[in-house]
C-alpha positions as MATLAB code, in Angstrom:
seq = 'MIEHLRKLVYDGATNLSTVEATADATIALTAAAFADAVAARETLEAHDLRLRALEAERERVARALDEGAVPGVDAMRADAALASARADRVAAAALVDVTTGDLARLTGIPEDRLDRLAVPSLELDPETVADSASSPAVEEARWQARAAGAATDAARAAWWPEVSTRGAWIERGAGADGDTYSGEWQIGLRLDWEVFTGGARTAAIARAEAEHVQAEERLAQVELDRDAAIDRARADLARTRARSAALADAVAARTEVARVERLSLDVGAGIQSEWLDAVADLLDARAALVRSRAEALVAGVELARAAGILDLEWLANRLEEAR';
ca = [
      31.564  -11.622 -123.798;
      30.119  -10.363 -121.045;
      28.120   -7.665 -122.768;
      26.880   -9.705 -125.619;
      25.419  -12.220 -123.049;
      23.738   -8.840 -121.376;
      22.285   -7.698 -124.606;
      21.622  -11.468 -125.249;
      19.471  -11.773 -121.854;
      17.798   -8.271 -121.651;
      17.034   -7.638 -125.475;
      13.342   -8.506 -125.673;
      12.199   -8.857 -122.234;
       8.824   -7.621 -121.742;
       8.921   -7.609 -118.026;
      11.093   -8.426 -115.241;
       9.689  -12.028 -114.679;
      10.527  -13.199 -118.355;
      13.847  -12.056 -117.640;
      14.563  -13.620 -113.608;
      12.627  -16.551 -115.876;
      15.368  -17.098 -118.817;
      18.697  -15.002 -117.491;
      20.466  -18.262 -115.640;
      19.231  -20.720 -118.555;
      20.464  -18.774 -121.201;
      24.053  -17.783 -119.230;
      24.417  -21.634 -118.449;
      23.957  -22.688 -122.003;
      26.157  -19.895 -123.089;
      29.033  -20.872 -120.764;
      28.568  -24.275 -121.915;
      29.039  -23.573 -125.530;
      32.008  -21.063 -124.689;
      32.975  -24.097 -123.072;
      32.279  -26.696 -125.999;
      34.457  -23.713 -128.375;
      37.814  -23.469 -126.381;
      37.940  -27.828 -125.533;
      37.517  -27.737 -129.310;
      39.851  -25.531 -130.426;
      42.766  -25.977 -128.281;
      42.301  -29.603 -129.459;
      42.899  -28.721 -132.698;
      46.102  -27.094 -131.091;
      47.136  -30.054 -129.458;
      46.626  -32.032 -133.002;
      48.974  -29.564 -134.934;
      51.552  -29.938 -132.538;
      51.400  -33.767 -133.050;
      51.391  -32.827 -136.368;
      54.640  -30.753 -136.788;
      56.045  -33.547 -134.986;
      54.986  -36.586 -137.010;
      55.884  -33.738 -140.132;
      59.644  -33.180 -138.534;
      59.725  -37.161 -138.294;
      58.750  -37.845 -141.556;
      61.967  -35.374 -142.972;
      64.329  -37.525 -140.747;
      63.083  -40.556 -141.784;
      63.247  -39.853 -145.300;
      67.152  -38.734 -144.811;
      68.165  -41.394 -143.289;
      66.585  -43.407 -145.886;
      68.639  -42.147 -148.755;
      71.530  -42.872 -146.504;
      70.589  -46.210 -145.964;
      70.410  -45.792 -142.180;
      66.859  -46.916 -141.589;
      64.613  -50.216 -143.137;
      61.686  -48.619 -145.712;
      59.416  -49.819 -142.984;
      60.071  -47.031 -141.119;
      59.102  -45.305 -143.703;
      56.103  -46.574 -144.156;
      55.235  -46.353 -140.289;
      55.772  -42.492 -140.434;
      53.530  -42.276 -143.524;
      50.780  -44.380 -141.725;
      51.159  -42.193 -138.677;
      50.968  -38.731 -140.512;
      48.031  -39.756 -142.755;
      46.401  -40.622 -139.465;
      47.290  -37.300 -137.768;
      45.848  -35.287 -140.345;
      42.903  -37.209 -141.082;
      42.088  -36.592 -137.221;
      43.419  -33.221 -137.592;
      40.045  -32.489 -140.098;
      37.445  -33.868 -137.684;
      38.867  -31.633 -134.778;
      38.903  -28.489 -137.016;
      35.634  -29.606 -138.120;
      34.555  -29.441 -134.264;
      35.640  -26.167 -133.776;
      33.699  -25.008 -136.839;
      30.526  -26.418 -135.526;
      31.218  -25.258 -131.596;
      32.362  -21.691 -132.615;
      29.526  -21.042 -135.241;
      27.227  -22.139 -132.066;
      28.910  -20.022 -129.561;
      28.493  -17.206 -132.568;
      24.908  -17.569 -133.076;
      24.200  -17.614 -128.867;
      26.468  -14.504 -128.248;
      26.107  -12.830 -131.427;
      29.931  -11.956 -131.826;
      31.402  -12.818 -135.293;
      33.104  -16.010 -135.725;
      36.395  -14.042 -136.758;
      36.254  -12.430 -133.208;
      36.419  -16.006 -131.409;
      39.426  -16.908 -132.786;
      41.252  -16.420 -129.687;
      39.464  -17.907 -126.897;
      40.827  -19.697 -123.503;
      39.064  -21.956 -120.720;
      39.392  -19.543 -117.167;
      39.793  -20.833 -113.985;
      36.119  -20.609 -112.715;
      37.820  -19.525 -108.536;
      34.667  -20.216 -106.506;
      34.536  -22.150 -103.104;
      31.354  -25.036 -103.572;
      31.044  -24.575  -99.560;
      30.542  -20.829  -99.574;
      28.191  -21.033 -103.069;
      26.051  -23.532 -101.271;
      26.011  -21.277  -97.983;
      24.887  -18.448  -99.928;
      22.087  -20.271 -101.333;
      19.086  -18.093 -103.046;
      17.138  -20.089 -105.553;
      14.647  -17.711 -107.402;
      12.631  -21.252 -107.241;
      12.978  -21.264 -103.684;
      12.045  -17.566 -103.267;
       8.834  -17.235 -105.373;
       7.446  -20.739 -103.642;
       8.589  -19.069 -100.115;
       6.484  -15.780 -101.066;
       3.358  -18.028 -102.562;
       3.287  -20.297  -98.779;
       3.109  -16.586  -97.004;
       0.611  -15.625  -99.864;
      -1.512  -18.919  -98.836;
      -1.033  -18.074  -94.985;
      -2.104  -14.821  -95.253;
      -5.131  -16.014  -97.673;
      -6.044  -18.641  -94.970;
      -6.264  -15.929  -92.018;
      -8.493  -14.003  -94.339;
     -10.931  -16.684  -94.833;
     -10.866  -17.460  -90.981;
     -11.533  -13.858  -90.400;
     -15.242  -14.489  -91.629;
     -16.077  -15.957  -88.787;
     -15.914  -12.356  -86.907;
     -18.364   -9.692  -86.852;
     -17.749   -6.459  -89.299;
     -18.223   -3.860  -87.184;
     -18.144   -0.028  -88.455;
     -18.826    2.860  -87.033;
     -20.692    6.398  -88.249;
     -21.130   10.022  -86.876;
     -22.661   13.498  -88.138;
     -23.385   16.834  -86.490;
     -26.726   17.826  -86.730;
     -28.347   21.450  -86.515;
     -32.088   22.163  -85.680;
     -33.980   25.150  -85.470;
     -36.624   27.619  -87.465;
     -36.387   30.968  -89.228;
     -34.007   33.294  -89.826;
     -32.853   33.702  -86.350;
     -29.836   31.746  -85.613;
     -30.114   31.779  -82.190;
     -33.010   29.491  -82.544;
     -31.279   26.731  -83.912;
     -29.258   23.956  -81.869;
     -26.792   21.076  -82.763;
     -25.648   17.556  -81.351;
     -23.723   14.815  -82.500;
     -25.200   11.852  -83.491;
     -22.786    8.453  -82.935;
     -23.570    5.332  -84.738;
     -22.013    1.471  -83.790;
     -22.624   -1.213  -86.760;
     -22.358   -4.995  -86.174;
     -22.711   -7.156  -89.414;
     -22.546  -11.116  -88.617;
     -24.204  -13.860  -91.601;
     -26.193  -16.144  -89.478;
     -26.270  -18.674  -92.220;
     -23.876  -19.087  -95.207;
     -25.183  -22.644  -96.493;
     -21.730  -23.896  -95.648;
     -20.106  -21.327  -97.926;
     -18.058  -19.860  -95.418;
     -16.632  -23.364  -93.823;
     -15.529  -24.316  -97.564;
     -14.131  -21.215  -98.216;
     -11.886  -22.081  -95.215;
     -11.264  -25.773  -95.961;
     -10.167  -24.523  -99.407;
      -7.580  -21.589  -98.279;
      -6.187  -23.992  -95.738;
      -5.945  -27.067  -98.232;
      -4.309  -24.401 -100.693;
      -1.773  -23.446  -97.920;
      -0.585  -26.910  -96.995;
      -0.114  -27.343 -100.874;
       2.185  -24.353 -101.277;
       4.154  -25.302  -97.932;
       4.712  -29.208  -99.682;
       5.635  -27.278 -103.104;
       8.134  -24.984 -100.871;
       9.721  -28.318  -99.236;
       9.628  -29.685 -102.642;
      11.776  -27.014 -104.247;
      14.244  -26.846 -101.466;
      14.567  -30.268 -101.939;
      15.359  -29.967 -105.423;
      17.754  -27.486 -104.658;
      19.791  -28.386 -102.489;
      19.955  -31.607 -104.578;
      20.846  -30.275 -107.533;
      23.573  -27.915 -105.359;
      25.112  -31.674 -103.993;
      24.946  -32.931 -107.511;
      26.893  -29.826 -109.197;
      29.017  -29.625 -106.087;
      30.472  -33.440 -106.962;
      30.729  -32.795 -110.613;
      32.871  -29.632 -109.803;
      34.809  -31.438 -107.215;
      34.809  -34.181 -109.908;
      36.287  -32.137 -112.758;
      38.784  -30.314 -110.326;
      40.523  -33.567 -109.509;
      40.557  -35.211 -112.712;
      41.719  -31.996 -114.172;
      44.955  -31.902 -111.614;
      45.762  -35.668 -112.735;
      45.568  -35.109 -116.214;
      48.183  -32.083 -115.929;
      49.989  -34.427 -114.166;
      50.020  -36.873 -117.041;
      50.420  -34.592 -119.473;
      53.776  -33.105 -117.995;
      54.601  -37.083 -117.215;
      53.936  -37.891 -121.382;
      56.062  -34.855 -122.307;
      58.719  -36.037 -120.806;
      58.289  -39.341 -122.029;
      58.121  -38.224 -125.583;
      61.246  -35.821 -124.957;
      63.173  -38.899 -123.736;
      62.101  -41.200 -126.396;
      62.841  -38.294 -129.494;
      66.222  -37.942 -127.604;
      66.981  -41.851 -127.697;
      65.749  -41.934 -131.345;
      67.964  -38.688 -132.383;
      70.794  -40.340 -131.090;
      69.910  -43.929 -132.883;
      69.125  -45.591 -129.298;
      65.419  -45.712 -129.910;
      62.517  -46.975 -131.398;
      60.345  -45.283 -133.648;
      56.977  -46.989 -132.796;
      57.635  -46.265 -129.045;
      58.330  -42.563 -130.062;
      55.124  -42.510 -132.017;
      53.416  -44.759 -129.469;
      54.510  -42.052 -127.118;
      53.215  -38.559 -129.392;
      49.819  -40.303 -129.500;
      49.585  -40.574 -125.870;
      50.847  -36.827 -125.178;
      47.915  -36.167 -127.517;
      45.464  -37.969 -125.785;
      46.567  -36.719 -122.348;
      46.632  -32.954 -123.655;
      42.881  -33.218 -125.203;
      41.520  -34.995 -122.395;
      42.793  -32.153 -119.851;
      41.182  -29.473 -122.205;
      37.661  -31.575 -122.001;
      38.049  -31.744 -118.173;
      38.903  -28.212 -117.731;
      35.776  -27.558 -119.909;
      33.994  -29.725 -118.217;
      35.198  -27.824 -114.798;
      34.149  -24.093 -116.050;
      30.253  -25.507 -116.914;
      30.355  -27.341 -113.309;
      30.929  -24.187 -111.652;
      28.302  -22.458 -113.548;
      25.650  -25.252 -112.927;
      27.032  -25.169 -109.257;
      26.033  -21.411 -109.187;
      22.536  -21.695 -111.210;
      21.579  -24.278 -108.201;
      22.922  -21.979 -105.692;
      20.239  -19.172 -107.315;
      23.499  -17.098 -107.523;
      24.107  -16.749 -111.236;
      23.773  -13.656 -112.896;
      25.916  -12.158 -115.489;
      27.247   -9.795 -112.683;
      28.434  -12.908 -110.822;
      30.158  -14.611 -114.113;
      31.609  -11.161 -115.138;
      33.518  -10.688 -111.386;
      34.883  -14.796 -111.222;
      36.108  -14.527 -115.334;
      37.555  -10.849 -114.091;
      39.227  -12.700 -110.961;
      40.783  -15.837 -113.119;
      42.454  -13.556 -115.298;
];
């Protein structure tokens, strides 16, 4: 995956500035597409589990109905639940096709090679990421401010005279007799200063100072934007991580509820509708957990992007650590 991303980012780039301007956006977009594709596929797997459970229940009800052990409404209820589950699976499968196709177009990887994907846990410390922030936009604005400051100094230097020196060795003499020649050094110092410029010098200085002030203000604004983006991304990451932890507990609890309801149903002490509700709740919890983990991955990538440390090597290292 990383090699395909590297090719996607760097192929066709005409210069380094083009790469720097598009690399982080390309990586973030691809990471989001990857998360969507994985979430869709894992959600489809959850639908398959639900469908298999409902099919087993329909077979049990059919056998019990033949024996006269259950009322006909149980079969109707099982049929309705099974039909609804099949319809939901069709929608989930269509979403898998869409998200996998988007990821294949972004990375250039054939779709048949994207059938085994999983959301990695992108381990990173939000505080460490924020402390190591080195946004390219901030660096660019900082260098622009420095250049504007140097231009202001150069404009102010127009008030100083230009000093130049010259020197030469000169020989004088006549005839062919070299003894008649004598030499001397001539050294000169020249001072140039424009007495009247019609206000051009003052205007140039004022323009340079104004551009310097604008550059400093742009730098301050870019730094504020970076800090705000980092705070938002850090909050999103904390939210998605906390939600994933809570949903993992919910999945465990609903799995146990569904197991208990199934045991009660098998021994004839349970109610079919309660087991069907438990299975539906378990599916919802699993799907929500998958989506939350995918959102956590995207939030981590966005945090790295906001901090200016997102690149292919960073992403490759984090994914390798998460395996």
